[in-house]
MARMARZA-689516 format. One record per residue (C-alpha): residue number from 0; residue in one letter; x, y, z. Coordinates in nm, 3 decimals. Layout:
BEGIN
 pos code      c1      c2      c3
 NUM    A       X       Y       Z
...
END
This chain:
BEGIN
 pos code      c1      c2      c3
   0    M  -2.227   1.964 -16.970
   1    K  -2.461   2.267 -17.011
   2    I  -2.793   2.262 -17.196
   3    L  -3.010   2.552 -17.309
   4    V  -3.378   2.453 -17.382
   5    I  -3.574   2.702 -17.585
   6    D  -3.952   2.662 -17.629
   7    D  -4.247   2.910 -17.602
   8    E  -4.443   2.633 -17.420
   9    K  -4.329   2.654 -17.058
  10    S  -4.435   2.298 -16.986
  11    V  -4.192   2.160 -17.257
  12    C  -3.900   2.362 -17.093
  13    E  -3.992   2.233 -16.752
  14    L  -4.014   1.872 -16.874
  15    L  -3.675   1.880 -17.039
  16    E  -3.522   2.065 -16.751
  17    L  -3.649   1.786 -16.516
  18    I  -3.522   1.510 -16.747
  19    F  -3.177   1.634 -16.796
  20    K  -3.116   1.764 -16.437
  21    K  -3.170   1.398 -16.335
  22    E  -2.905   1.308 -16.589
  23    K  -2.663   1.543 -16.405
  24    Y  -2.664   1.812 -16.674
  25    E  -2.677   2.186 -16.597
  26    V  -3.005   2.311 -16.766
  27    F  -3.108   2.669 -16.856
  28    T  -3.438   2.764 -17.020
  29    A  -3.567   3.041 -17.244
  30    F  -3.932   3.094 -17.359
  31    S  -3.864   3.315 -17.662
  32    Y  -3.616   3.395 -17.936
  33    S  -3.517   3.728 -17.785
  34    E  -3.465   3.577 -17.432
  35    A  -3.256   3.293 -17.589
  36    I  -3.037   3.530 -17.790
  37    E  -2.982   3.756 -17.473
  38    F  -2.875   3.454 -17.279
  39    L  -2.639   3.327 -17.551
  40    K  -2.471   3.666 -17.587
  41    K  -2.373   3.647 -17.224
  42    N  -2.309   3.281 -17.180
  43    S  -2.194   2.972 -17.362
  44    V  -2.345   2.618 -17.332
  45    D  -2.254   2.282 -17.495
  46    I  -2.598   2.193 -17.638
  47    V  -2.896   2.404 -17.754
  48    I  -3.236   2.238 -17.787
  49    S  -3.493   2.455 -17.952
  50    D  -3.844   2.431 -18.081
  51    L  -3.891   2.522 -18.451
  52    K  -4.170   2.771 -18.383
  53    L  -4.105   3.032 -18.117
  54    G  -4.419   3.241 -18.104
  55    K  -4.582   3.375 -18.415
  56    K  -4.282   3.528 -18.587
  57    D  -3.957   3.373 -18.464
  58    S  -3.801   3.036 -18.549
  59    G  -3.553   2.796 -18.399
  60    I  -3.371   2.821 -18.738
  61    D  -3.287   3.186 -18.647
  62    I  -3.122   3.058 -18.329
  63    L  -2.914   2.816 -18.535
  64    K  -2.817   3.089 -18.778
  65    F  -2.713   3.312 -18.481
  66    L  -2.480   3.028 -18.358
  67    K  -2.329   2.976 -18.704
  68    E  -2.283   3.349 -18.778
  69    N  -2.094   3.394 -18.459
  70    N  -1.874   3.085 -18.490
  71    R  -2.023   2.932 -18.184
  72    R  -1.935   2.575 -18.087
  73    E  -2.278   2.471 -17.938
  74    I  -2.448   2.168 -18.078
  75    F  -2.798   2.248 -18.200
  76    I  -3.092   2.006 -18.168
  77    L  -3.432   2.098 -18.320
  78    I  -3.773   2.006 -18.184
  79    T  -4.056   2.010 -18.442
  80    A  -4.402   1.890 -18.519
  81    Y  -4.465   1.609 -18.769
  82    A  -4.592   1.858 -19.026
  83    S  -4.260   2.035 -19.013
  84    A  -4.034   1.742 -19.099
  85    E  -3.919   1.912 -19.427
  86    S  -3.815   2.217 -19.222
  87    A  -3.626   1.988 -18.987
  88    I  -3.426   1.832 -19.280
  89    E  -3.350   2.175 -19.407
  90    T  -3.215   2.263 -19.064
  91    L  -2.980   1.964 -19.069
  92    K  -2.844   2.106 -19.399
  93    L  -2.781   2.433 -19.224
  94    G  -2.572   2.254 -18.959
  95    A  -2.814   2.119 -18.683
  96    F  -2.691   1.803 -18.519
  97    D  -3.030   1.625 -18.518
  98    Y  -3.401   1.679 -18.470
  99    I  -3.691   1.517 -18.283
 100    T  -4.060   1.548 -18.363
 101    K  -4.338   1.625 -18.116
 102    P  -4.479   1.441 -17.919
 103    F  -4.143   1.297 -17.845
 104    D  -4.039   0.986 -17.641
 105    V  -3.827   1.071 -17.343
 106    N  -3.580   0.790 -17.436
 107    D  -3.545   0.936 -17.783
 108    I  -3.447   1.277 -17.670
 109    K  -3.204   1.127 -17.412
 110    R  -3.046   0.922 -17.694
 111    I  -3.003   1.230 -17.919
 112    V  -2.854   1.429 -17.637
 113    N  -2.619   1.148 -17.537
 114    N  -2.511   1.124 -17.905
 115    A  -2.435   1.493 -17.898
 116    V  -2.231   1.461 -17.581
 117    R  -2.027   1.178 -17.735
 118    H  -1.973   1.393 -18.047
 119    L  -1.841   1.680 -17.824
 120    K  -1.611   1.441 -17.632
 121    D  -1.487   1.295 -17.959
 122    K  -1.405   1.640 -18.071
 123    Y  -1.257   1.778 -17.755
 124    F  -1.190   1.506 -17.501
 125    F  -1.126   1.141 -17.441
 126    E  -1.094   0.927 -17.126
 127    D  -0.750   0.835 -16.979
 128    D  -0.647   0.698 -16.642
 129    H  -0.719   1.023 -16.472
 130    G  -1.050   1.114 -16.638
 131    E  -1.104   1.344 -16.932
 132    F  -0.807   1.413 -17.154
 133    E  -0.806   1.714 -17.380
 134    V  -0.791   1.638 -17.757
 135    S  -0.809   2.002 -17.871
 136    P  -0.451   2.130 -17.900
 137    R  -0.280   2.202 -17.576
 138    I   0.067   2.307 -17.466
 139    V   0.297   2.017 -17.374
 140    G   0.645   2.052 -17.225
 141    K   0.857   2.057 -16.920
 142    S   1.173   2.237 -17.058
 143    Q   1.279   2.552 -16.877
 144    S   1.172   2.761 -17.177
 145    M   0.817   2.616 -17.173
 146    I   0.798   2.658 -16.801
 147    E   0.878   3.029 -16.852
 148    I   0.591   3.045 -17.108
 149    F   0.355   2.874 -16.861
 150    K   0.445   3.130 -16.596
 151    T   0.389   3.422 -16.835
 152    I   0.051   3.281 -16.937
 153    G  -0.040   3.255 -16.565
 154    L   0.045   3.621 -16.509
 155    V  -0.118   3.773 -16.819
 156    A  -0.417   3.552 -16.896
 157    N  -0.668   3.748 -16.684
 158    T  -0.571   4.079 -16.814
 159    D  -0.669   4.231 -17.153
 160    T  -0.299   4.317 -17.247
 161    T  -0.213   4.250 -17.599
 162    I   0.033   3.975 -17.666
 163    F   0.282   3.928 -17.951
 164    L   0.401   3.570 -18.014
 165    T   0.709   3.501 -18.220
 166    G   0.866   3.177 -18.337
 167    E   0.932   2.948 -18.630
 168    S   0.655   2.789 -18.825
 169    G   0.509   2.484 -18.648
 170    T   0.622   2.574 -18.295
 171    G   0.261   2.602 -18.170
 172    K   0.199   2.977 -18.155
 173    E  -0.179   2.928 -18.206
 174    V  -0.183   2.662 -17.938
 175    V  -0.023   2.918 -17.690
 176    A  -0.276   3.180 -17.802
 177    R  -0.566   2.934 -17.731
 178    A  -0.421   2.843 -17.401
 179    I  -0.413   3.214 -17.299
 180    H  -0.768   3.248 -17.406
 181    R  -0.888   2.940 -17.211
 182    A  -0.718   3.076 -16.900
 183    S  -0.871   3.418 -16.935
 184    M  -1.196   3.575 -16.818
 185    R  -1.301   3.563 -17.179
 186    K  -1.285   3.182 -17.196
 187    N  -1.658   3.149 -17.249
 188    Q  -1.664   3.388 -17.532
 189    P  -1.538   3.333 -17.892
 190    F  -1.174   3.259 -17.992
 191    V  -1.152   3.377 -18.353
 192    S  -0.828   3.317 -18.563
 193    I  -0.723   3.449 -18.904
 194    N  -0.410   3.401 -19.104
 195    C  -0.331   3.756 -19.230
 196    G  -0.097   3.629 -19.494
 197    A  -0.371   3.424 -19.663
 198    F  -0.570   3.722 -19.788
 199    P  -0.497   4.017 -20.026
 200    D  -0.554   4.365 -19.880
 201    T  -0.906   4.424 -19.995
 202    L  -1.026   4.079 -19.877
 203    L  -0.839   4.101 -19.550
 204    E  -1.012   4.434 -19.474
 205    S  -1.356   4.289 -19.535
 206    E  -1.275   3.978 -19.332
 207    L  -1.159   4.185 -19.038
 208    F  -1.399   4.480 -19.042
 209    G  -1.694   4.341 -19.241
 210    Y  -1.900   4.534 -19.506
 211    Q  -2.225   4.697 -19.568
 212    K  -2.474   4.593 -19.832
 213    G  -2.370   4.751 -20.161
 214    A  -2.019   4.833 -20.058
 215    F  -1.889   4.658 -20.364
 216    T  -2.009   4.424 -20.642
 217    G  -2.143   4.112 -20.479
 218    A  -2.205   4.260 -20.143
 219    Y  -2.578   4.171 -20.129
 220    T  -2.615   4.177 -19.749
 221    N  -2.443   4.318 -19.453
 222    K  -2.162   4.106 -19.317
 223    K  -1.992   4.119 -18.973
 224    G  -1.619   4.125 -18.962
 225    L  -1.407   3.909 -18.738
 226    F  -1.368   4.197 -18.500
 227    E  -1.744   4.186 -18.439
 228    V  -1.756   3.803 -18.441
 229    A  -1.492   3.796 -18.171
 230    N  -1.659   4.067 -17.962
 231    K  -1.610   3.998 -17.585
 232    G  -1.365   3.721 -17.678
 233    T  -1.012   3.693 -17.834
 234    L  -0.901   3.771 -18.183
 235    F  -0.581   3.586 -18.296
 236    L  -0.399   3.756 -18.584
 237    D  -0.164   3.507 -18.719
 238    E   0.123   3.579 -18.961
 239    I   0.078   3.951 -18.898
 240    G   0.415   4.013 -19.048
 241    E   0.261   3.949 -19.390
 242    M   0.014   4.244 -19.347
 243    S   0.064   4.533 -19.574
 244    T   0.150   4.878 -19.417
 245    T  -0.182   5.015 -19.544
 246    M  -0.378   4.743 -19.350
 247    Q  -0.140   4.807 -19.046
 248    V  -0.262   5.165 -19.029
 249    K  -0.625   5.052 -19.023
 250    L  -0.555   4.786 -18.760
 251    L  -0.366   5.031 -18.541
 252    S  -0.661   5.276 -18.559
 253    A  -0.909   5.003 -18.463
 254    I  -0.688   4.889 -18.161
 255    Q  -0.634   5.249 -18.040
 256    N  -0.991   5.371 -18.077
 257    K  -1.166   5.033 -17.988
 258    K  -1.399   5.100 -18.276
 259    I  -1.423   4.972 -18.635
 260    R  -1.614   5.076 -18.939
 261    R  -1.746   4.827 -19.190
 262    L  -1.649   4.868 -19.559
 263    G  -1.903   5.102 -19.713
 264    G  -2.043   5.198 -19.373
 265    T  -2.044   5.519 -19.184
 266    E  -2.130   5.396 -18.837
 267    E  -1.851   5.337 -18.585
 268    I  -1.898   5.002 -18.408
 269    P  -1.752   4.964 -18.057
 270    I  -1.546   4.652 -17.995
 271    D  -1.436   4.482 -17.679
 272    I  -1.183   4.217 -17.763
 273    R  -0.836   4.087 -17.667
 274    I  -0.586   4.081 -17.944
 275    I  -0.309   3.824 -17.972
 276    A  -0.079   3.856 -18.275
 277    A   0.186   3.624 -18.412
 278    T   0.454   3.595 -18.676
 279    N   0.735   3.367 -18.784
 280    K   0.925   3.663 -18.932
 281    N   1.209   3.862 -18.789
 282    I   0.997   4.156 -18.684
 283    E   1.292   4.378 -18.587
 284    K   1.421   4.336 -18.945
 285    L   1.083   4.416 -19.094
 286    I   1.059   4.735 -18.880
 287    K   1.408   4.852 -18.999
 288    E   1.311   4.770 -19.363
 289    G   0.992   4.985 -19.329
 290    K   0.769   4.685 -19.375
 291    F   0.620   4.692 -19.038
 292    R   0.508   4.992 -18.844
 293    E   0.696   5.045 -18.525
 294    D   0.401   5.208 -18.348
 295    L   0.178   4.907 -18.429
 296    Y   0.450   4.667 -18.296
 297    Y   0.470   4.843 -17.967
 298    R   0.094   4.850 -17.944
 299    L   0.081   4.482 -18.003
 300    A   0.388   4.363 -17.815
 301    V   0.301   4.484 -17.462
 302    I   0.380   4.123 -17.362
 303    P   0.618   3.955 -17.618
 304    I   0.644   3.572 -17.598
 305    N   0.887   3.374 -17.809
 306    V   0.793   3.012 -17.866
 307    P   1.123   2.816 -17.904
 308    P   1.179   2.567 -18.188
 309    L   1.160   2.199 -18.094
 310    R   1.527   2.143 -18.154
 311    E   1.599   2.386 -17.864
 312    R   1.379   2.192 -17.619
 313    K   1.451   1.826 -17.691
 314    E   1.366   1.724 -17.343
 315    D   0.998   1.790 -17.445
 316    I   1.012   1.542 -17.733
 317    P   0.912   1.228 -17.529
 318    E   0.620   1.404 -17.359
 319    L   0.494   1.556 -17.689
 320    A   0.538   1.225 -17.873
 321    N   0.340   1.025 -17.611
 322    Y   0.070   1.292 -17.605
 323    F   0.018   1.267 -17.978
 324    L   0.047   0.892 -17.955
 325    K  -0.244   0.876 -17.712
 326    L  -0.449   1.123 -17.910
 327    F  -0.421   0.949 -18.239
 328    S  -0.442   0.600 -18.095
 329    Y  -0.781   0.700 -17.958
 330    K  -0.889   0.865 -18.283
 331    V  -0.810   0.560 -18.501
 332    G  -0.932   0.312 -18.243
 333    K  -0.583   0.148 -18.172
 334    N  -0.433   0.049 -17.841
 335    I  -0.067   0.141 -17.893
 336    K   0.102   0.173 -17.558
 337    G   0.416   0.370 -17.640
 338    F   0.749   0.382 -17.830
 339    T   1.032   0.135 -17.797
 340    D   1.351   0.289 -17.647
 341    K   1.534   0.280 -17.982
 342    A   1.233   0.437 -18.156
 343    M   1.235   0.722 -17.898
 344    E   1.606   0.772 -17.932
 345    I   1.550   0.847 -18.303
 346    L   1.294   1.100 -18.231
 347    K   1.516   1.273 -17.967
 348    S   1.817   1.283 -18.202
 349    Y   1.626   1.444 -18.483
 350    S   1.646   1.823 -18.537
 351    W   1.279   1.876 -18.640
 352    P   1.285   2.150 -18.905
 353    G   0.919   2.145 -18.912
 354    N   0.896   2.170 -18.527
 355    V   0.599   2.040 -18.325
 356    R   0.372   2.033 -18.633
 357    Q   0.614   1.794 -18.806
 358    L   0.635   1.566 -18.500
 359    E   0.253   1.564 -18.468
 360    N   0.212   1.456 -18.837
 361    L   0.477   1.192 -18.802
 362    V   0.323   1.039 -18.493
 363    E  -0.012   1.029 -18.663
 364    R   0.136   0.844 -18.956
 365    L   0.321   0.601 -18.721
 366    V   0.005   0.521 -18.535
 367    V  -0.186   0.449 -18.858
 368    L   0.078   0.216 -18.998
 369    E   0.217   0.046 -18.686
 370    T   0.100  -0.313 -18.653
 371    E   0.244  -0.391 -18.309
 372    K   0.150  -0.271 -17.962
 373    E   0.446  -0.025 -17.954
 374    I   0.600   0.214 -18.216
 375    R   0.914   0.036 -18.330
 376    E   1.245   0.163 -18.450
 377    E   1.199   0.016 -18.797
 378    T   0.857   0.193 -18.841
 379    V   1.014   0.524 -18.739
 380    R   1.310   0.475 -18.983
 381    K   1.071   0.437 -19.278
 382    F   0.966   0.808 -19.240
 383    L   1.253   0.975 -19.061
 384    D   1.623   1.001 -19.130
 385    P   1.773   0.906 -18.789
 386    S   2.084   1.122 -18.837
 387    P   1.983   1.482 -18.914
 388    V   2.205   1.619 -18.639
 389    K   2.511   1.502 -18.823
 390    K   2.369   1.658 -19.138
 391    E   2.313   1.985 -18.959
 392    E   2.676   1.982 -18.829
 393    K   2.809   1.926 -19.188
 394    G   2.564   2.167 -19.347
 395    E   2.403   1.880 -19.545
 396    F   2.032   1.972 -19.512
 397    S   1.821   1.900 -19.809
 398    Y   1.671   2.207 -19.988
 399    F   1.328   2.118 -19.831
 400    E   1.482   2.121 -19.481
 401    K   1.659   2.440 -19.549
 402    F   1.322   2.591 -19.672
 403    V   1.145   2.495 -19.353
 404    L   1.422   2.626 -19.132
 405    S   1.457   2.949 -19.328
 406    N   1.111   3.079 -19.231
 407    L   1.061   3.227 -19.576
 408    N   0.777   3.188 -19.814
 409    L   0.840   2.991 -20.128
 410    D   0.910   3.280 -20.363
 411    K   1.153   3.437 -20.126
 412    F   1.324   3.107 -20.057
 413    L   1.370   3.036 -20.427
 414    E   1.509   3.388 -20.469
 415    K   1.747   3.318 -20.192
 416    V   1.864   2.995 -20.344
 417    E   1.898   3.153 -20.694
 418    R   2.109   3.436 -20.558
 419    E   2.345   3.183 -20.377
 420    I   2.382   2.988 -20.711
 421    V   2.450   3.299 -20.922
 422    V   2.709   3.443 -20.673
 423    E   2.877   3.103 -20.642
 424    A   2.896   3.073 -21.025
 425    L   3.041   3.423 -21.051
 426    K   3.305   3.344 -20.794
 427    R   3.405   3.018 -20.969
 428    N   3.442   3.207 -21.304
 429    R   3.636   3.501 -21.148
 430    W   3.335   3.736 -21.188
 431    V   3.372   3.716 -21.578
 432    Q   3.009   3.738 -21.667
 433    I   3.016   3.589 -22.016
 434    E   3.191   3.279 -21.880
 435    T   2.949   3.262 -21.585
 436    A   2.648   3.276 -21.825
 437    N   2.800   2.990 -22.031
 438    F   2.866   2.793 -21.702
 439    L   2.497   2.835 -21.597
 440    G   2.361   2.760 -21.942
 441    I   2.190   3.090 -21.985
 442    S   2.236   3.398 -22.201
 443    Y   2.453   3.699 -22.098
 444    R   2.139   3.913 -22.111
 445    S   1.955   3.668 -21.880
 446    L   2.250   3.674 -21.638
 447    R   2.246   4.054 -21.627
 448    H   1.868   4.055 -21.568
 449    R   1.915   3.817 -21.280
 450    M   2.196   4.006 -21.124
 451    D   1.988   4.333 -21.136
 452    K   1.681   4.155 -20.999
 453    L   1.885   3.982 -20.717
 454    K   2.087   4.312 -20.652
 455    I   2.415   4.141 -20.713
 456    N   2.691   4.401 -20.769
 457    D   2.953   4.335 -21.043
 458    K   3.228   4.318 -20.783
 459    K   3.047   4.151 -20.495
END
């Protein structure tokens, strides 16, 4: 664990450095706001301990704001005088982990730091038979397809090459992106993620590139975009297939020029980031339909990686299930040792339309509700149909399962279902539209409108 101590009193820095080095921590010190910011721009630590007053003008609160504005993961602990208790409470509201007043007791500061370390471990690690076990999402698998992904990560991680991840929803594309970041030379810098499909164009542009004060109504201050927040690190653009062609042009320009311009600004800001993009769409189809720029695709897909669905790597199910079991058992404070053989057989026989995400959610539910020391067959059966493979062979998926497998958003899926129903009704009524409208319980005019909307030809 790494600690940064910030205080304009050199004696305080030296005291805390001595205390925590004896506790086997790696300790760094800074004697001013500017020195601390300069250090944090180049390095990451686990815990920041800062005095409230740093000289005549600067404040420890400004350090905390810097950490929050740049999406840093460091835990912040404030040191303050008795007279500044109100400021300390305000700092807690801003996201500080804890505070301690001067003059402080050595045991009290040790206790606060130990609590912070436990908080970090609860968030990122827990102990298993071999030491620390990572709780933050990681790639699990021993199938040949996953081994190939591991090999690719090993080859490309320490480069700045752009990577394009494809695969169905829930396969773990962001987990792969984070694994690439953690294995890269940028691992101590920010990993910033954004779902491009979650924002309309105007909002997405301000999220990515930021804006200047006065750029639009409500822009009362300057705001950094995620390109700037991720500087020196990795920017993960999820669901990039949902991005409009207008935004694609602006993104391509930023990648090619390695510069961005905030909304309402004139200054070009240099950026140094690695970009990883991902989509669950058929990108080749989008390119053919003119919905995704071919030049942007080739700029992003220098290294394409396809993350396979769980149904195509079933040999990974036991390892994944046990990984999630250990993770959630720890989180809820249970000691569940594993799955019975029959319970595991059900998991292995399922087709997992929701992929790894669905398995993770199921195991969490099973851990919470299981009353025995193992996950039993009957507990699994309460929440999972044990025979979806047979359903798949017979084409008997529920509409929800079809929706998950289709990789469409809800509107497109409903449109697809509606089209299938209208076409089938037309076939059954020999393409006589008046009879078809009566059969469907709608007016002839409504049927014609639907046929036009769904591009169904009269003689399809």
